[in-house]
C-alpha positions in Angstrom: 0.0 0.0 -0.1 1.4 3.5 -1.1 2.6 5.7 1.8 0.9 8.5 -0.1 -2.4 6.8 0.2 -1.9 6.3 4.0 -1.1 10.0 4.2 -4.3 10.8 2.4 -6.3 8.7 4.8 -4.5 10.4 7.7 -5.4 13.9 6.5 -9.0 12.9 5.9 -9.5 11.5 9.3 -7.6 14.2 11.1 -9.5 16.9 9.1 -12.8 15.4 10.3 -11.6 15.2 13.8 -10.7 18.9 13.7 -14.0 19.8 12.1 -15.9 18.0 15.0 -13.8 20.0 17.6 -14.5 23.3 15.7 -18.2 22.7 15.5 -18.3 21.9 19.2 -16.8 25.3 20.0 -19.0 27.0 17.3 -21.7 29.3 18.9 -23.2 30.4 15.7 -24.8 27.2 14.5 -27.7 25.5 16.3 -27.2 22.3 18.2 -29.4 20.3 15.6 -27.3 21.6 12.7 -24.0 20.8 14.5 -25.4 17.3 15.2 -25.9 16.7 11.5 -22.5 18.1 10.6 -21.0 15.8 13.2 -22.9 12.9 11.8 -21.5 13.7 8.3 -17.9 13.9 9.7 -18.3 10.5 11.5 -19.7 9.0 8.2 -16.8 10.4 6.1 -14.3 9.1 8.6 -15.9 5.7 8.7 -16.1 5.5 4.8 -12.4 6.5 4.5 -11.3 3.9 7.1 -13.4 1.2 5.4 -11.7 2.0 2.1 -8.4 1.8 3.8 -8.9 -1.4 5.6 -10.5 -2.8 2.5 -7.4 -2.1 0.5 -5.1 -3.3 3.3 -6.6 -6.8 3.2 -7.4 -6.9 -0.5 -5.8 -9.9 -2.1 -4.4 -11.3 1.1 -5.8 -13.4 4.0 -8.4 -15.4 2.1 -10.1 -16.4 5.3 -10.9 -12.6 5.8 -13.0 -12.5 2.7 -16.4 -12.2 4.7 -14.9 -9.4 6.8 -13.7 -7.7 3.7 -17.2 -8.0 2.2 -18.8 -6.5 5.3 -16.3 -3.5 5.2 -17.2 -2.8 1.6 -20.8 -3.0 2.3 -20.5 -0.4 5.1 -18.5 1.8 2.8 -21.1 1.7 0.0 -24.0 2.0 2.3 -22.5 5.3 3.7 -21.8 7.2 0.5 -25.3 7.8 -0.7 -26.5 8.7 2.9 -24.1 11.6 3.3 -25.9 14.0 0.8 -29.2 13.4 2.6 -27.7 14.7 5.9 -26.7 17.8 3.9 -30.3 18.1 2.9 -31.3 18.0 6.6 -29.2 20.9 7.3 -30.6 23.0 4.4 -34.3 22.3 5.1 -35.4 18.8 5.5 -38.6 20.0 7.3 -39.7 21.8 4.2 -39.9 18.6 2.2 -43.2 16.8 1.8 -43.7 13.6 3.9 -44.4 11.7 0.8 -41.1 12.7 -0.7 -39.2 11.9 2.5 -40.8 8.4 2.4 -39.6 7.8 -1.2 -36.0 8.9 -0.1 -36.1 6.5 2.8 -37.1 3.6 0.6 -34.5 4.3 -1.9 -31.8 4.4 0.8 -33.1 1.2 2.3 -32.9 -0.5 -1.1 -29.3 0.5 -1.4 -28.4 -0.8 2.1 -30.2 -4.1 1.3 -28.4 -4.5 -2.0 -25.1 -3.8 -0.3 -25.8 -6.3 2.5 -26.9 -8.9 -0.1 -23.5 -8.4 -1.8 -21.8 -9.9 1.3 -23.1 -13.3 0.4 -23.9 -13.1 -3.4 -22.4 -11.1 -6.2 -24.5 -7.9 -6.7 -23.1 -4.5 -6.2 -19.7 -6.0 -5.6 -18.2 -9.4 -4.6 -15.2 -10.8 -2.9 -13.6 -13.8 -4.7 -12.0 -16.8 -3.0 -8.6 -14.9 -3.0 -10.3 -12.1 -0.9 -10.0 -9.8 -3.9 -12.6 -7.1 -4.5 -14.5 -6.7 -7.7 -17.4 -4.7 -9.1 -20.5 -6.8 -9.3 -23.2 -7.0 -12.1 -25.4 -4.6 -10.2 -22.7 -2.0 -9.5 -24.7 0.6 -11.4 -27.3 0.5 -8.7 -24.7 1.9 -6.2 -23.7 4.6 -8.8 -27.3 5.4 -9.3 -28.0 5.8 -5.6 -25.0 8.0 -5.1 -26.0 10.2 -8.0 -29.5 10.3 -6.8 -28.3 11.6 -3.4 -26.1 14.3 -4.8 -28.8 15.4 -7.3 -31.4 15.6 -4.4 -29.1 17.6 -2.4 -28.4 20.1 -5.2 -32.1 20.6 -5.9 -32.9 21.2 -2.3 -29.8 23.5 -2.0 -31.0 25.6 -4.8 -34.4 26.1 -3.3 -32.7 26.8 0.1 -30.5 29.5 -1.3 -33.4 31.2 -3.1 -35.5 31.2 0.0 -32.7 33.0 2.0 -31.8 35.4 -0.9 -28.2 34.2 -1.0 -26.0 35.6 -3.8 -23.3 32.8 -3.4 -24.3 31.1 -6.6 -20.6 31.3 -7.8 -19.5 29.5 -4.6 -22.1 26.6 -5.2 -21.0 26.3 -8.8 -17.3 26.0 -7.8 -18.0 23.5 -5.1 -19.9 21.2 -7.6 -17.1 21.6 -10.2 -14.6 20.7 -7.5 -16.5 17.4 -6.8 -16.8 16.7 -10.5 -13.2 17.2 -11.3 -12.0 15.5 -8.1 -14.0 12.3 -8.8 -12.9 12.4 -12.4 -9.3 12.0 -11.4 -10.0 8.2 -10.8 -11.1 8.0 -14.5 -7.6 9.3 -15.5 -5.7 7.1 -13.0 -7.5 4.5 -11.2 -4.7 4.0 -8.6 -5.4 7.4 -7.1 -7.8 7.0 -4.2 -8.8 10.5 -3.4 -12.6 10.1 -3.2 -12.9 10.5 0.5 -10.4 13.3 0.8 -12.3 15.2 -1.9 -15.5 14.5 0.1 -14.0 15.8 3.2 -12.7 19.0 1.5 -16.1 19.6 0.1 -17.5 19.1 3.6 -15.3 21.8 4.9 -16.3 24.1 2.0 -19.9 23.6 2.9 -19.4 24.5 6.6 -17.8 27.7 5.5 -20.7 28.4 3.0 -23.3 27.5 5.6 -21.8 29.5 8.4 -21.4 32.5 6.1 -25.2 32.1 5.2 -26.1 32.0 8.9 -24.2 35.2 9.7 -26.3 37.1 6.9 -29.7 35.9 7.9 -32.1 37.1 10.8 -32.9 34.0 12.9 -36.4 35.0 13.5 -37.8 36.1 10.1 -35.1 34.6 7.8 -34.7 37.8 5.9 -31.2 39.1 5.4 -30.0 40.8 8.6 -28.6 44.2 9.6 -25.0 43.1 9.1 -25.8 42.0 5.6 -27.7 45.2 5.1 -24.8 47.5 6.1 -22.4 45.5 3.9 -24.8 46.0 0.9 -24.9 49.7 1.4 -21.2 49.9 1.0 -21.3 48.4 -2.5 -24.4 50.2 -4.0 -23.1 52.0 -7.1 -26.2 51.6 -9.3 -29.7 53.3 -9.7 -32.0 51.8 -7.1 -35.0 52.4 -4.9 -35.0 51.9 -1.2 -38.3 51.2 0.7 -38.5 51.4 4.6 -41.2 49.4 6.4 -42.4 49.7 10.1 -45.1 47.6 11.7 -47.9 49.8 13.0 -48.7 49.7 16.7 -46.2 46.9 17.2 -45.8 47.7 20.9 -49.5 47.5 21.4 -49.4 44.1 19.7 -46.8 42.9 22.0 -48.5 44.3 25.2 -51.9 42.9 24.2 -51.1 39.6 22.6 -47.6 38.9 24.1 -44.1 38.7 22.6 -44.7 35.3 21.2 -47.5 36.6 19.2 -45.4 39.7 18.3 -42.8 37.4 16.8 -45.3 35.7 14.7 -46.4 39.0 13.3 -42.8 39.8 12.4 -42.5 36.4 10.6 -45.8 37.0 8.7 -44.9 40.6 7.7 -41.4 39.5 6.6 -42.5 36.6 4.4 -45.1 38.8 3.0 -42.5 41.5 2.1 -40.2 38.8 0.6 -43.2 37.5 -1.5 -44.0 40.9 -2.9 -40.5 42.3 -3.3 -38.1 39.5 -3.1 -38.0 38.9 -6.9 -36.8 42.6 -7.5 -35.1 43.5 -4.2 -33.0 42.3 -1.2 -35.2 42.2 1.8 -33.8 42.9 5.3 -34.9 43.0 8.9 -32.8 45.9 10.2 -34.0 45.8 13.9 -37.2 45.4 16.0 -40.2 45.8 13.6 -38.3 47.6 10.8 -37.7 46.3 7.5 -36.0 47.5 4.4 -36.0 46.5 0.6 -33.1 47.6 -1.6 -33.8 47.0 -5.4 -31.3 44.9 -7.3 -29.5 46.2 -10.3 -31.8 46.7 -13.3 -34.9 45.6 -11.5 -36.6 49.0 -11.5 -36.6 49.0 -15.3 -38.0 45.5 -15.2 -41.0 46.3 -13.0 -41.8 49.5 -15.0 -41.8 47.4 -18.1 -43.8 44.6 -16.5 -46.5 46.8 -15.1 -46.7 49.1 -18.3 -46.2 52.2 -16.2 -44.4 55.5 -17.0 -42.1 55.9 -14.0 -40.6 53.9 -11.1 -42.8 55.6 -8.5 -45.9 54.2 -10.2 -44.5 50.7 -10.3 -43.4 50.9 -6.5 -46.8 52.2 -5.5 -48.3 49.1 -7.3 -46.0 46.8 -5.4 -46.9 48.7 -2.0 -50.6 48.2 -2.8 -50.1 44.5 -3.4 -48.3 44.3 0.0 -51.2 46.1 1.7 -53.8 43.7 0.0 -51.8 40.5 1.1 -51.5 41.8 4.7 -55.2 42.7 4.8 -56.1 39.3 3.5 -54.4 37.7 6.5 -56.2 39.8 9.1 -59.1 37.2 9.4 -56.7 34.7 10.8 -54.3 37.1 12.4 -56.4 40.1 13.6 -53.4 41.8 15.1 -52.3 42.7 11.6 -55.3 45.0 11.1 -53.3 48.2 11.5 -51.0 47.1 8.7 -47.5 48.6 8.1 -46.2 51.9 7.1 -44.0 52.5 4.1 -41.7 55.1 2.6 -39.4 55.1 -0.4 -36.8 57.1 -2.1 -34.5 56.8 -5.3 -30.8 56.6 -5.4 -29.1 57.5 -8.7 -25.8 55.8 -8.1 -22.3 57.1 -7.8 -22.3 58.3 -11.4 -25.5 60.2 -12.4 -25.3 60.8 -16.3 -27.9 63.6 -15.9 -26.3 65.3 -13.0 -29.6 65.2 -11.1 -29.3 66.3 -7.5 -32.8 66.4 -6.0 -34.3 64.8 -3.0 -35.1 61.9 -5.3 -31.8 61.5 -6.8 -29.1 62.3 -4.2 -25.7 60.7 -4.5 -25.3 60.1 -0.8 -27.0 56.8 0.1 -27.5 57.9 3.7 -29.4 60.8 2.6 -31.7 58.6 0.5 -32.2 56.3 3.5 -33.2 59.4 5.6 -35.7 60.5 3.1 -37.3 57.0 2.9 -37.4 56.9 6.7 -39.0 60.3 6.9 -41.7 59.2 4.3 -42.4 56.1 6.2 -42.9 58.1 9.4 -45.3 60.4 7.5 -47.2 57.4 6.2 -47.4 56.1 9.9 -48.8 59.5 11.1 -51.3 59.4 8.2 -52.5 55.9 9.2 -53.1 57.1 12.8 -55.4 60.0 11.7 -57.5 57.7 9.3 
């Protein structure tokens, strides 16, 4: 056995041990998420060690053939399960129970097929000389593994859309890393790098997920104030900023309790995301205050879509849609009856080709935010007098 392969196994295992220690000390991630990450680390470690011991005894000690088969069955059973634990991390609760049932059946079929291979040639077999071979049904294992990865990718895409992440390039690079990494075996079958590649991808995902958690408000799942402040530093394009504030929120807390108040914030946040999320980044910036910052080019899109003549009219249409959706929920949640106040202003970007410098087209983003905030306050005062 190559000393380089032993080094690869050592690096894989020690990397997983280090990640477990890091996660234990991590105070950002929830206990349930850390538990799933720990499980993945243990599975990767187990898979890597099974591959190592399988190679160590391959072609030697014929009387160990059954043990060899058990080791390979464990290794092949683990690989398709790992992506499912990633799915648990990114939103297993959002999956329909029917789909969960199908996933469990598929994984069970794989485990049974691997177990059957211990006794009869199927996914693999160990010959009388204790040598490992692909079996006639090896394609089942490949299919199961690809299913797990595909299922994870689909859920991850939905997850990232839900939380407004812009890390698409990161996800693509991670996927390409896995593809190119696994392709190495096609070039040189003597290079056993699969579990090392999986462990590196695992570390990449921890970084990706931790970064996502730092951007998101834990109550409403909108982007948080940290993300909002970082976004302000990068705005150099024409945009609109809309401020939102929940009317009489203190009264809601005092009358219905803080738990109900949290529910109100969640409903409002998701309604804002539903109305503006396609066009704008939506944030909770504190308490009952929210803000939407339109993405590059989206003002022109909503003007064209609504067939209106100016961005004010387009945003007014969106604001009316928001009011209608909030009002539609008052039957179930009467504490929403006072609605929310809104105020918006436009930012021309760093370089204004027309040299416009009015309260609608100032070049200082903080001035624009101040104008939007003042208009929101005017709307709140107006709602109190109606």
